[in-house]
C-alpha positions as CSV (number, residue, x, y, z in Angstrom):
1,M,-57.9,-37.6,3.8
2,D,-57.4,-40.7,5.9
3,D,-54.6,-41.1,8.4
4,E,-52.4,-43.2,6.1
5,Q,-52.5,-40.5,3.3
6,E,-51.9,-37.8,5.8
7,A,-48.8,-39.6,7.1
8,I,-47.4,-39.9,3.6
9,V,-48.0,-36.2,2.9
10,Q,-46.3,-35.4,6.2
11,E,-43.3,-37.6,5.4
12,E,-42.9,-36.0,2.0
13,D,-43.1,-32.5,3.6
14,N,-40.4,-33.6,6.0
15,D,-38.2,-35.0,3.2
16,Q,-38.4,-31.8,1.3
17,G,-37.7,-29.7,4.3
18,Q,-34.7,-31.9,5.2
19,G,-33.4,-31.6,1.7
20,A,-33.4,-27.9,1.8
21,D,-31.8,-27.9,5.2
22,Q,-29.1,-30.3,4.2
23,S,-28.0,-28.5,1.1
24,D,-24.7,-27.6,2.6
25,G,-25.9,-24.2,3.8
26,V,-26.3,-23.1,0.2
27,A,-30.1,-22.6,0.7
28,A,-29.3,-20.0,3.3
29,G,-26.6,-18.5,1.1
30,H,-23.7,-19.7,3.2
31,G,-21.1,-22.4,3.2
32,V,-19.1,-24.3,0.6
33,A,-21.1,-26.7,-1.6
34,G,-20.7,-30.3,-0.5
35,S,-18.8,-29.5,2.7
36,G,-21.7,-29.4,5.1
37,F,-19.8,-26.6,6.9
38,Y,-21.7,-23.5,7.9
39,Q,-19.9,-20.2,7.4
40,P,-21.2,-17.1,9.1
41,P,-21.9,-14.2,6.7
42,A,-19.1,-12.1,8.2
43,L,-16.5,-14.8,7.6
44,R,-17.8,-15.3,4.0
45,K,-17.4,-11.6,3.4
46,N,-13.9,-11.6,4.8
47,E,-12.9,-14.5,2.5
48,Q,-14.4,-12.6,-0.5
49,A,-12.4,-9.5,0.5
50,I,-9.2,-11.5,0.8
51,D,-9.9,-12.9,-2.7
52,L,-10.4,-9.5,-4.1
53,I,-7.2,-8.2,-2.6
54,D,-5.3,-11.1,-4.1
55,Q,-6.9,-10.4,-7.5
56,I,-5.9,-6.7,-7.2
57,H,-2.3,-7.7,-6.3
58,N,-2.2,-10.0,-9.3
59,I,-3.5,-7.2,-11.6
60,R,-0.9,-4.8,-10.2
61,S,1.9,-7.3,-10.9
62,Y,0.6,-7.8,-14.4
63,I,0.4,-4.1,-15.0
64,L,4.0,-3.6,-13.7
65,M,5.2,-6.4,-16.0
66,L,3.4,-4.8,-19.0
67,S,4.9,-1.4,-18.2
68,E,8.4,-2.9,-18.0
69,T,7.7,-4.5,-21.4
70,V,6.5,-1.2,-22.8
71,S,9.6,0.5,-21.5
72,E,11.9,-2.1,-23.2
73,I,10.0,-1.7,-26.5
74,Q,10.3,2.1,-26.3
75,E,14.1,1.8,-25.7
76,R,14.4,-0.5,-28.7
77,I,12.5,2.0,-30.9
78,E,14.7,4.8,-29.7
79,R,17.8,2.8,-30.6
80,L,16.4,1.9,-34.0
81,E,15.5,5.5,-34.7
82,K,19.1,6.6,-33.7
83,A,20.5,3.9,-35.9
84,I,18.3,5.0,-38.8
85,Q,19.2,8.6,-38.3
86,G,22.9,7.6,-38.1
87,D,22.5,5.7,-41.4
88,V,20.9,8.7,-43.0
89,Y,23.4,11.2,-41.8
90,Y,26.5,9.1,-42.3
91,G,25.4,6.7,-45.0
């Protein structure tokens, strides 16, 4: 391989290396795509933990809302049963 070909190969290797290094930290498993901002693993884990806590809070709120709805439905059923029994006994 002559010097010119070797220089081209070296330049291609550099370009590929730079591409991997400039992939916003994603190649290393860190950072936000497109931001060019490096996030240490501990910070990333903290953000994931906060997201999970938010999701758990949302799920708990949803369960509470559903349980209130179930309670309302049960009350309506009880009132209907009493009304039906009243119709049967007094009708």
